N, C-alpha and C positions, 0 to 999 in steps of 0.2 A: 281805423282800417282802412287803405286807400282803396278807392273803386276800380275796377278790374278796368283793364285795356279792352277794345275789341280782340285784338288778338287772342289774349286770356280767355275769353269766353268761347270762341272760337275753339282752341284747344281744348276746354274743359267739355265742350259738347262732342268734339272729335274720342275725346278720352272714353266719354261716358258711353257713345254709340258704340266703340271697340269692347268695351267691357257686355254692353248686351248683346253683341254677335258671339262673342264669346259664350255668354253664358246659355245661350242659345246653341251652341256648338255650330255655329254656323263659321263656314271660311268666307274671305273675301270674295271669292270667285260665287259661292253659294249666294252670299248676301244681294250681290249684283245682280245676280239674276232673278232673284227673288222681289228685286224692288226696282228693276228697268233702270237701274243706275248703271255707267259703263265701268267698268272692273279699275279703270284709269283715274277716274274721278273718285272712285271708294278708297282707292289707296292714296289718294292727294289728299282725301279731306281726313283719313283717318292719319296721316303724316302731317300735316301742314295745319287742318281746321280749315282750309278754305274749299268752298263749296258752291255750287247754285244754289238758291232758296228751294226752287223746285226740287231738285235731287236730294235737299235735306228733308222736304218733308215726304218725298218717296221711302227715302231710307226709317224715319218714324215709323211709317205705317207699317212696313214690313217687320219692324222692329217691334211692332203692338204698343208704340209708344207714343202715336199721336196727340196723346190726349194733353200733353204738355202745352202744346201749339193754344188751347183754350184760354189760358190763363195771360200769354202774353199780350199786352197791351190793352187787357180788359180795364173799364173802366172801374174807378173806385167805388166802394159801397158809398163812402160819404166825403164832399168835398172838402169840408170843414169839421175843426173838432167842435163848433157849436151844434151840427148835425150829427155828429156821433152822439152826443151826450142828449139831444133833445130825442135820439131816436128818428129821425124825420130827415126826407133827403126833399133838396129845393129842386122844384123842374127847372131840368137845363135851357139855358135861353139857346135859341138855334140860330145860326148864323144864315142869313139869306137876305135878298132885296127887301125892299122896303117900296109898294108903289107897284 
């Protein structure tokens, strides 16, 4: 299976947000008011998937779906197969200046 493009991921997010809005029986205007995102931005998001990150977070909070952001960019439990098999995790090397 080919990886999704950015546009495909954006549209999937928009489709899921629209479905969540409809499950809560909210109109676009109702979600816009509840989230603090302009109605125009919300309409564009549902149609094209394009939206500012801050607005996406506001919509997620209004739809009680913000927990999904916790996994985004989360550090893996193990970095190597050896670590997973051993059940240990080596301390991460910190970047910084020496001296």
